[in-house]
N, C-alpha and C positions, 0 to 999 in steps of 0.2 A: 458563423457557420452560415452555409448555404441553405437560403430556402426557410421555411418555417416547420419545425418540429416538436413533438411533445417528446419530454424528457424527464422521467422519473427516475430519482435514485432512492432507493429503499436502503433505510439506514438505521442502525440500532446502536445509541450511544456507545462510546467506551469500548469500540469492537473493528474489526478487519475493515469495517467499513468506513473508520472516520478517513484512512488514507485513501478512500476516494473522496470525500467531501474536501479534504485539504486540497485534492488536486482540482476539484471544479474551481474552488477559491483560485489556486495557482493560475489557472486557466483564464479566468476573469469570465468565468460562465454562471455566476449564482443567478443571475436572473433569466439566463434560459434554462436552466435543471431546477428543477422541482424536488426538493429534498424532501422526502416523506419517513417519517417517523415510524417503525414498526418495534414490537418487542421481540425477542428471543429467548430460549432455553438457554440459561447461563451454567459453566460450567460449577459453580459453586449451588447451584439448584434455584438461584432467584432467577427470575424470568420467567416468560411463558411462551408456545407457541403460539404465535398472532395468525390469526385466520386471513388476515388481509395481506400477508405478506407472498408475493408470486412464486417465490423461489421452492421449487421441487422437494429439497430438505428442508425450509424455510430455516435459512442460515441469510447471512449477509456479505457481502452487498450484493443488490440487485439493479440492473437499468432498463427501465422499460422506454422502449425508444418506439415510437408510434405503434404500440400493440406487440412489438417483439419483445420478447422476456430475454437477457441476457446476464449469465451469471459470470463467476470468475473473476477477480479482481484485477488480473493482468489482461482478461478479455476486455472488459470494461474500460481499464485505462488506456490500453493502445485505442479504442475506439473513440472516447472522449478528446483525446489527444488529435484523432484524425477530424472529428467534428469542429474545432477547436483550432485550426493550424496556427493562426495570426499568435499567438501565444507561445509558439517554437517550444513546446514542450518536448516534441520528439524531435530529431533528425528528419527529414524528408526522405521520402521514400525514394529508392534507389541508390543512395548514398551509403557507402561504407559505415559512414556514423550511424547511421540507422540500425545495420547491423549490428552495429559493437549495442547500441542502446538496447535493443532488444535481447540481446545477449545476456544482459543483467536482469531484466524482467524474468527471461525464463530461468537464470541461474536462482532467483528466491522463491520460486514458485516451484522447483523442479528438484532445488538441493536446499535449499536455508529454511525452509518452513517444515520438511520434512526431518531433516539433522537435528534443529531446535525441537521440535516438539518428541524425538527420542531423546537429546538430553535432560529434559526437562522433565521429561518420564522415568530417566532412570535406565533406558533400554540400551542396549550395547549386544550387537550380534554381527559377525563378520559377513553376513547379504548387505547387512546396513552399511557397512565399511566398504566394501567392494562397490557398490552401486551409487553411493553417495558423498564418500570418504566420511570425514568427521571435522567438529567443531575446530579444531586447530587448524584445519584445511580451507574451512569458510574465513575464518579469522585472519588468516594469513592471505588470503587472496585480499580481502578488504585492505589489511595494510600494504599492499603491494600496490593497489590502486588510488591509495590516498597519503602514499607518501610523496609529499609534496605536491599533489594536486588538491583544488579545494573541494570537487567534485567527482564524482565515479567518471563521468565524462571527460575529465579534465578540467576544464576551467569553464565549461560549461553547466550549469544547472539544468536538469531534466528530470521526467518523470522517474526515471530511475533511481535517484535518489530519494524520490517520496516514498516508494515502493520497497528498496531493499533496506530504508532507514526504519520502517512502519514498525518491524517487530523491536527493535531497540529502543523506540521511544516508550514503550512499556517498561521495559527492563534494563534499564542504560547499564546496570552492574554488572551486565554481563560484555560489555566492553572493554578491552585491554587497554592498559596505559598508555596506549601508543599514542602519540602526539598528532598524527593525520586523525585518526579516527574522532579521537576526541576533538578534536577542533570541527570535525566534520559535526557530529552529532551536535555540540552547542550551535554551530550554524543552523541546522536543521530546526534545533528546537525553538531559536530565536527568530524563523522566520514569520510574518504577520499571520498568513495563511495557515500555519500549525496552530498559534496562539490561540486563534479564534475558532480554530476545530477544537482544540482542547476546551476551551472557557464553556463552549457553547454546550460540550457534552456533558461537562460536570454539571451544568445548570439542569438539564434534560436527563441524567440521571439520578439525578435526585428526587425529581418527581415522578419516575417509573418504578423504582425499585424501593 
């Protein structure tokens, strides 16, 4: 990363910000990014709103970059990858591979997560199906991408794998008995950065809840 920047990632253990902690590790940026632990209100009623959290809705993740507050996982992930290009977690700007990687990130935020929330909430509606399609289509797209490929971008591990896999890391039972997807999941869970993030989160959550 060129120059000196103050980077603080606000993180609540066992939450969506875990994937950003994992990314920071994969970027070899743990010394450059201060990870600050905050509390959040959990779905089960545990936790609490943290006044030190700069997110306008008191959620995570949040990245403070030299006083500028950046929210949304995808925006933070792209920004971090651009700040630490030597890690090569995203293809270079202007390449078709960059566009393909951005496609996976946008798909996760714009399709996978809404479809997953609807599935877990037991919500079915023609408007949802026409806009986002459904769970079968989500899984079908993963099967196509991972049929004979180690990663979503073929033979290259990227930030797309971290982001798209993140939901399944919590709910592996949602994954089908498809060799390519199961191998991808196991490969993701075995990565040292993933293991470190989970171990740290488990220790932190015991102290907070």
